N, C-alpha and C positions, 0 to 999 in steps of 0.2 A: 260807586264813587262818581260824583259829578265831574264834568270837565274842569270846573274851577278848582276842585280839590286836587285832582290829578295834576293840574297845571301848577298849583302852589307847591305841591310836594316836589315836582321836578325842579322848579325854580330854587327851592331850598337846598336840594342836593347839589345843584350846580354852584350855588354860592359857597356852600361848604367846601366843595372840591377846589374852587378857586382860592379860597383862603388857605387851604392846606398847601396848595402848590406854591403860593406866594410867600409862605412862611408867616402869614399874618394870623393872629388869633383874635383880634378885635378891630373895630372900626376906629377911625381917627377922630370921630365926633363931627366931622364936616358933613354937610348935607350931600348925599350921594347924587351924582349926575345920573338921572334915570336912563338916558339914552345917549351914551357918548358917541355913537356912530351915526347920529341923525344927519350930519352934514355929508356923509358918504353914501349912505343907503338911499335908494330911490323907491318911488312908489311901485315900480314894476319888479323890484327885488323881493317882493313878498308873495306868499301863497296863502289863500284863505279858503274856507268852506262856506258856501252859500246855500240857500234853499231855493228850490224850484217852486214856483207858484206859492210864494211865502205866506200869502194871505189865506190859503185854502183850508177849509173845514169839510169833513165828511158830510154829504147831504143827509138830511133827516129822513132817510128811507132805507129799506133793506137793499143792500148792494149784492149783485151776483158775483160769484168768484171771478176774479180777474178784471173787475170793473175799474176803469182808469181813474175814477173818482175816489178810490179806496185808499186815501191817505189824508193826513191833516197836520197842521202846524199850530202851535200856540201863538199868542200875541207876539208881535215883532220884538218888543223889549224883552220878553221872556226868552226868545231865541238868542238875543244878544247876551243876556245875563247867564242863562243856564245851559245853552247848547253850543256856545262858542261860534255862533254864526256871525259872519262879517260881510255878507252880501245878500241882497234880496231881489226877488223878481215879482213884479206886480202887473196883472192884466187889467188894463183900463179901457172902458167903453166910453164913447163920445156921447155922454148924457149929462144931465145936471150934476155938477160936482165930480164928474168922471167916476162913475161907480166901478168898484173893483169886484170882479167875479170871473169864474171860468166860463160858465155858460148861463145866460139868463134863465131863471126858473129851475131848470133841471139840475144845475150844479152851481148854485149861487151863494152857498154858505161861505162866510168870510170872517176873518178875525179883525178886519178893519173895513168899513163899508165904502169909503171914498178915498180917492187919491190923497187929498189934503190930510185926512185923518191918518192914513198910513204914514205919510211923510212926517207928520207932526210927532208921531210916536218915535220915529228914528231921530228926529231933531232933538227932542227932549232927552233921550238917552245920550245922545252925542254931547250935549251941553253938560250933562252930569258926569261924563267920562271923557274929559278933554284930551287925553293922550292916546286915544284909540288910533289904530291904523285907519287910513281912509276906507270908508264904507262905500261900496258900490251898490246903487239901487238901479236895477234895470226895469224900465217901464215898457211893456209890450202893448201897443195900441190894438185893441181887438175890434173885430167886426162881427155882426151876428150871422150865424150860418144855420142854426137849427131852430131855436125858439126866438121869435121876434118880439121886441119890446119897443113900442112906439116912441118911448123917451130916448132911445139910443139911435144915433144917426151915424152915417158914414163920416169918416174923418175928412176934414177940409182945412183950408188955411186958417180959418177963424178958430177952429179947435186947436190947431198948433199954437196959435198965439195965446189961447187960454191955458194951454199946457205950460208954456213958459211962465206965464203970470202965476199960475198955481205954485210952481216950484220956487219962484222968487219970493212969493208971499210967505212960504214956510221957512226957507233958509235965507239967512242974511248973507251979505257979501263975504263975511269972514267964515261962514259955515260951509260954503261950496268949494269944491275943486272943479274949476271950469276949464273948458278948452283954451281960453285965452291964457290961463296960468301955465298950461302945458306948452302952447305954441310959442309964447314969448315973442321974440323978434324973427323967428323962422317964417318962411313963406307959407308953409302949410303945417297942419298937425303931423302929417306923415313925416315931413322933413324933420320936425322937432324930435319926435320919438326915435327915429332911426339914426339921427346924428348926435344931437346934444343930449337927448334922453329926457326922461320924466323928471319932474321936480323931486327934491329930496324929501325924506320923511319929516325932517325938521320943519320944512315949509308947509307940510300938508297934514300933520297930525290933527285929529279932531274935525277933519273935514269930510264931507259926503260928496261923492261923484254920482250924478244922475245920468243915466244912459237910455236913449231911445232904442229899444231892443227889437228891431225889425229890419228886414231887407226889402220890404214891400213899398207900395206907393207912399205910405206915410213918411218913410225916410226921405223920399224925394221932396215931399212937401216941406219937411223940416229943413232940408238943405237949400231950398229955393232962395236965391239971393245971398246965400252965405255958405259956399261950398267948403270953406275951411272952418266953419262954425264961429266966425268972428262975432263977438258979443253975445253968443248963445249960452244959456245956462246948462244945456245938455250936450253930452257926447252922443254919437250914434254908433251902433255896431256896423262896421264898414268892411269893405273888401281891402286887402292889403295895399293895392295900388291907388286907392282913392285919396284925394287931398285931405279928406276927413278921417283917415285911418289912424286910430290910436287904440281902440278897443275892437277886438275881433271875436266873433262868435263861431265856435266849432262844436256843434251838438254832439257829433260822433268823435270821440277822442282817438286820434291816431297819434301815437307818441312822437313819431318822426316829424310829422307835419307841425304839430304843436311846438315841438322843440325849435324848429326852424323859425316859426313866427316869433316865439319868445326871444330867441337870439337876435332877431332883427330889431327888437325894442318894443314890440306891441304887447299889450295886455290881452291875454286870451281867456275867454270864458268857455268852459266845456261842461258836459253833463256826466255824472257818475252812474246814473241809472235812469230808467224811463218806464212808466206805466207799471211799476212794481215788479217788472220781469226779473231784474237782478236780485231784488229783495226776496222773492219767493224761492229762488234757486240758491240764495246765499252766495252769489257769484260776484267777486270783486275785480274781475278782469278789466271791466270798463273803468271803474274807479282808479285802479292802479295805472292804467294807460294815461288817464288825465293827470293824475298826481305826479307820476314819474316823468311825464312829458314836460312838466313845468308850467302847465296852465295856472295862471295866477288865481283864477276864480273857478272852483270846482263845485258845481251845484248838485244837490241831492234832495230827494224827498225824505231821506232818513238820516238826519244828523245825529239822531239818537234812535235806539231800537223802538219799533212799533209792535205792541203785543199782537196785532193782527198778522204780523209777518214773521216774528221770531227775533233772532239776535242780530240781524243785518243792520249795520250802521256804517256811515262813511265819516272817517275822521282823518286828520293829518297825522303822520307819524309823530308820536309823542303826545298827541291829544290836545295841543295848543290851539287857540283860535286863529293864530297866524304864525307862520314860520318863514324862514329864509327860502326863497325859491330854489329848488334843487338844481336848476339849469344855469341861472345867470347871477345869483347872489354872489358877492365877492367872498374870498376865503375868510375863514374865522368869523363868519356871521353866525350869531346865536339867535335863537327864537326870542330871548329876552331883549335883544336889540330891536326887535320888531314891535312887540307889545308885551307889557309886564303887568300882571294883575296887582302887584304891590303899588304901582304908580298910576293905575288907571283913573283914579279920581283926583289926581294931583293937578292943581292949576299950573299953567305954564307961565 
């Protein structure tokens, strides 16, 4: 049974239970309000599953046992439709059109060849499903370390400007969740998320947040002249005390640390597995630590089982694409308050 079928069944059962408890046997005929808690719930009150290296396809060669390239994902819109994925990670090189790949030549198979193509797939799906929860797309600026391609150059200020332009060319003003929307009148992003909080779901449904996913010199280039990301289309993965802090990356999930960051108002991205190690052992300890710790974005190479590895898959409890964060979501928050397949295509 696919995630969508499981999700619809769960939704139907909850609706039926609600009618029974309320003593109602039929609707009133009025158009139902799909998300009655949208003015109370905030962006960081949700938890979603994302994919690691979301573009990745197995290389067209025989792979030895334990090879780090031994995993693959379908097209991004298929991940959204059929696997319940709501966050992506893309590795981009500084070449013409920002090619997407893990390693040039050796591990370059991809389900979308350039950054603009990848983002456009997400944008088209988003427009067709306008009530989705905010989708986070993390872009990691890659540099060559093994196989060198003369077309790919080190990242510089000009590349950063082209990155901003590429994102803005794909997503319109009403499509993006930007740092300015989060910061508002606060002095810094960090001040905003730790005091006033993130915007509500009602203000951000159908939007995409793009994040520069690096702690390296590329982040310094991106922050140059705009330490609080004023007028920038991208967030960055930052350290908790930085003025730009809103999204925090913690690859190794330690529940207590993640919980503390989430409670302070940050959105935390963590990893459920790495290099196929957990999948081969069918070991969910790392995934459980990330999910129970409240990381809002839990990435995996296996949102559905892969026949190469067996039954291992990482899903949220209940199998929904998004649910209420187990650490900070307010009481009586239901997954259907976050995203509802019945209303996914409804115009707002």
